[in-house]
N, C-alpha and C positions, 0 to 999 in steps of 0.2 A: 504494500500500500504506500502511496505517496504521502508526504507530510500533510497535505491539505485534507486527505481522507482521514488520517489518524487524528488530527486536531478536531475535525468535525465530529468524529465519534466520541472523543473525550469531552467535548464541550456541549454535546446535545443536552437538552433539558431532561426533565423526568419523563419517562415514557411508560405506557401501559396503564393498567387499572389502578396502580398505586400512586397516581399523581397527587391527590390531595393529602394522603398521609405523609408522603415524602416532603411536600412543600410546607407542611405544618411543623416540621421538626425545628427545634431551636437551633439557631446558628452556633457554631463553636465559639469558644472564648477568644481564640486568636482572630477569628473573623470579626467578632464584635469589637475587639480592640482596634483592628484596622479601620472599621467603619467609624469608630469614635475619633480616631486620629484624622481621618479624611474630613470629617465634619468640622473638626477644630481648625484644620488648615484652610478651610474655605475652598475657593476655586484656584488656589496657587498651583496645584498639579496641572490644571488646564492651561493656565497662563504660561507655564514652562513649555508647553507643547506648541503654542501659537507661533512664536518667532521662527523656530527651525522648520515647522511644517509649512508656514506661509512662504518661506524661502524655497522649499522644495517645490511647492506648487508653481511658484514663479519660474523656477529653473526648468519646469516641464515645457515651457514655451507654448507651442500650438496644440499640445496633447490635451484633449478635452477632460476637464475635471468637473463632473456634474455638480459637486457641492461647493465649488470655489466661491460662489457669490453669497453663500450662507453667512448671516451675521446675527449674533455673534457666532464664531466658529471655534470649536474646541479641538478639531482635527483628531478625533479618536479613530477615524477611518479616512483614508485618502484613496477614493476610487478614481480610476482613469477609464475612459471609454475608448476602445480600439476595435478595428474591424475583426481581428482574430485574437480573442483573449487567450486561447490556449497557447498560441505561439508566443505571446508576450510572457506568460507564466514560464514557459520553457526557457526563453531567452534570459529572463531574470534568474531562474535557477542556475543556468549556465554561468551567470555573472556572480553567483554566490548569494542571491537574495531569494527568500522564500515568500512568494506572493500567493494570493488565494483568489479564487473565483467567487468567494463568498457563499459557499454551499450552505452555511448556517442561515442565510437569509432566503426568504421565499416571498413571492408576490402573493398577496392575499386575494383570493378570488371573491367575487361578489356572492352574497347569499342569494339564492334563487328568488326569495321573496322580495328582494330589493330591486327597485326599478332604477338601475344605474348602468352606465356604460362599462364595458369590459376594460380592465386595466392594461390596455395594449401598450401604452407608453412605458409603464412600469415594467412590464414583461420584457420589452425590447431593451430597456436600460439594463435590467438585471442580466440579460443574456450577453451583453457586450462589455461588462465591467470587470476589471481586475482591481483588487484592493492591494495597494502597495504596502510593503512592510515599512513601518515608521515607529521610531521611538525618539524622544527628545535627547536621549543619551547617544544617539548616532552622531558621529563626527560630521563636520561640514564636508570633509573630503568624501566620506562614504555617501552622504546624501547627494553630493554632486555627481558621483559615479552612478548612483541609482537613477537620477534624472537623465543622465547621458544614455544609459542602457534603454530606458523607456523611450526617449526621443528617437534614438537610432532605430528601434524596432517599429515605432509608430511611422517613421519616415519610410522604412522598408515596406510596411504594409500598405501605405498610401500609393506607392509607385508601382 
């Protein structure tokens, strides 16, 4: 299995008939301490992400970043839209970066009882997106190399 499939399996929510008993469990003490620390820190972890991520998005140039105009933006995810997402994931892996197609995300279909249009745009966006690896701890050099790999593959796909 590839890293994306393994991570997807590990991060899946609760499944099966035991959903409610599983989500009603009390969180562990370490998890509660982490939550308390995060709440005390306010949004400082988010602010640390913004500068490096905004630079990465800027360095991507013409590569479409569907969330780039979101304000405020915390950059927890950096999706890029390309004609061949699988090829970009392969190219990034070849460059030492683990990207994902976002298998944990799904387009929610309309309930049959609701009179609404089908989510065609959301479905098309989901099919063409690759989520770039990003951490504010990544050096500027690594982020520049990541942007270069993405730009090169995007240019190759467009020609």
